N, C-alpha and C positions, 0 to 999 in steps of 0.2 A: 651107592651110599657113601658119602663123604664122612671117613672116619675122623675128620677133625671137627667136625658139628655134629656129633652124633646126639647129642641132646636137643638141636633146633627143632623146633616144631613149626615153623615158618611155611605157610601154605595149607597147613592142616586145620581142620574145624573138630572142637572137642565139645561134647554134650555133657553135661553135670548135673546130676539130680541132687536135691537138698541142697542148690547152690546158694541159698538164702543167708547163710551163717554157719560158723564152726568150721568142719573139715570142709564142707562143701564150698564156702566161700575161699579156704586156702587153696583147693584145688581148683577153682577158676582162676586165681590170681596166678597160679604156678604155670597154668597153662598159656594163659595170655603174656607172661613175663618172659616166655621162651618161644614166643611166636603164634600162638594159635588164635585163631578167631574162636570164642567160646559163646556158648548158649547156657544161659544160667537157669536152670529148670527148678522150681519149688511152688508150695500151695499160697504163699505169701507174697503177694505181688509187690510190694513195697521193699520187703526185703531183698528181694530179686534186683529191683531198681537199685538198691544200695550198694550192692555188689557190683552191679555193671559199673555204677559211677565209680566206685573204687578202683576197677581195674582197666578203665578207659584210658589212663595216663601212659598205658604200655604201647597204645596206638594201633591197637587192632580192634576188629569189630566184636562188639559183645552185646549180645541181646538178651532178655529177660523174657521167658516161657513160663505162663502159670500152668501147671499140671499135677493133678492126684497120680501118681505112678501106679495106684493099685487098680485104676481104672483104665481096662484096655482102650476105650475111646480116647479118654485124654491123652494117652501114650501115643495113640496114631496120629492125633492133631499136633502133638509136641514134634514128632518126627518131620512130618509135614512142614511144619512151620520153619523147623529149624534147616531144613533144606531148602525151603523157600527163600529164607533171608540170608542163609550164609553159604548155600550151595550142595554140602554133601555133610556126612559126619564120618571122620576118621577114626575118633578116640570118643569112647562112652566109658564114662565114670559113675557106675551106680554106687551113688553114696546116700540117698536119703534112706532115712531109718528112724523108728520110735524105738522105746524103750518099754512102753507099756506102764503096767502097774506094780508096784514092789510087793509082789505077794508070794507066797509058798506056792507049790503046784497045786495042793488038795484046796487051796483057798482062792485060787485064781478064776475068774469068770470066764466062761467060754466066750465071751463076745470080746474080751480082752486078748484071749489066745489068738483068735481069729482075726483081730484088727494087726496086733503084731506082724502074724506071719503073712499078713494080706500086703503088708506095706514092704517089709524087709525081705522077704523071699519071694513071694509071688509077684511083687514089684519088679525085682531084678530080673526074674523069668520074663514077664510082659516085655520089658524094655530091650532086655536082648533080643526077644522074638521079634522085636519091630525093626530092628536096626540090623540083625545079622543078613537078610535078604540084600540091604543095600550094600553092605561091606562085601559080601559074595561076590555081587556084581562088579564091585570096583577090585578085588581081588586083594584086599589089604584092610588093616583095620585093628586095632588095641583096644581091648574090653578090661577095665579095671573094676572088680566086683569088690566092696568094702564089706569085709566081713568083721572079725572080733575076737580078741583072746578070749572071749567068754563062751568061743565055740570049740575051745579045748578042755575045760573042764567046768565044775560047779561053783557057785558062789553064793553068798547070802543074797537074798531077795532085793536088799537095799542097794547092792552094788550091779548085779546081774541077774535081772529075773529070768526063770527057766524059759519062758516064751522067747525073750531076746536071745538067750545062749542056742537055744533049738532051732531058731530061724537063721543066725549066722553060722552054724554049722551047717546046715541047708545050702547058704550061699557057697561055701567052700566045696562040697559035693556037686553042685550045680557047675562051678568054674571049672572043676577036673573033665566032668564029662562034656561039658561043651568045648573045652580045648582040645580034647582028643578027636571030636567031631568036626571041627572046623580048621586044623592046621594045615590042611593041605589047601585051604582055599586063601591061605595068607593072613589069616586071622590069629591074633594072639590073646590068649584071654588067661588073666591071672587076677590073683585076690590079695588085698592088703589086710594084715588082722591089726589093726591098732590096739595098744593097751591105754593106760589113761591119758587122755590128752582133756585140755580145757575146753569144753564145747557146752551148749545149753541143752544136750540131749537129756531127756528125763525131767527136765525143770517146769516145763509145761503139764504133763500127763501127771507128774505127781508132786505138785507145789507145797503140800503141807509136810512133806517128807525131805524137802530139799536142804534144808538146814542138816538134819540129821543123817542124809545121804553124805552130805560135806564134811561132816565130821567123822563118820565112819570111813570114808576115802582117805582122810589125811593119817588115818590110824594105820589103815593098809598100806599106804605110800612109805612109810616111815619103817614097816615090818617086812614087806614083800618085794620092793623094788629096788634093785641093788643101785640104780643110779640115782635113788632118794629123791625123786621128784615125778611130778606130773608134767607131761610133755606139752609143749603149745601147740596149737592147730598148726602153725606154719613150719613145723618141724616135719611135717606128713609132705610137704612138696617135693624134696627131693627124689624120694621113692616114686612119687607119682609121675614126676618128668621121666624117670628113668623107663618106668614100664610104658609110658606114652611113647617113646621114642624109637630110634634106631638103636640106642644104645644096649637095648634088651630083645634084639632083633632074633635071639634064638631061645628066647624065654618064654615057654607058655605052661599052662597048668601047674603055676606054681603059687604057693602062699606064702606071704612075707610079712615076717611078725616084727613088728616095731612097738615095743614094751618097756625100753628100760632095762632089759634081762630079767622081766618077771618069769616068765616060763621057763629060763635056765636056771631058777633057782630051786635049790631041792627044798 
């Protein structure tokens, strides 16, 4: 290991789900910026192509792969396509997620609950299950599962619906169990729990409440975030590169909170 270049990802391949916008696009850019070839995965082909175009100037391979991570067949095809086009998968960033409807628990349709869990938790499991055998065979790999500070406590449904928080808490538990199981295989598995970042999460699923949600969040920011602002998506890049690279070679099973101090506040 070259300790002078511990953040260098040259020669590695990263697969990022939810790569068409928001944090996913930032993760794709970060991987490419530090030398990795990137498979950008998502459900909207044009957005993925836009991401590929944006990161192509870094000079590394980037491909767009359309897939719904809640569907095992899609995920199997996703992995096969990534390996065929890029050679392998060294880094998996499970970022894809949905917020679901902004309703209280007793008013949440079962279909909405199932849909959120299917993408945010089951989808992470399906992707890990598909990629882990490859990483075991090559005796190396880094998996980064994106959770949320919503996993650590309750909130008004306009900010973080219960289905979303429950799914993200499950991601943390899955991360810890898998990290213990695969540590001796040379695979590190960690989680990032973002606080409030500027993304489009929730806008499509709840368009009528978008303005109300924005107003509510702005009020929460002034009251609850010590740094006094919402983070930009690209502020997640450094943490992702750290966990993907040799800089975190002895780090596994951990949850890294990036929230401007929100959880630290009493």
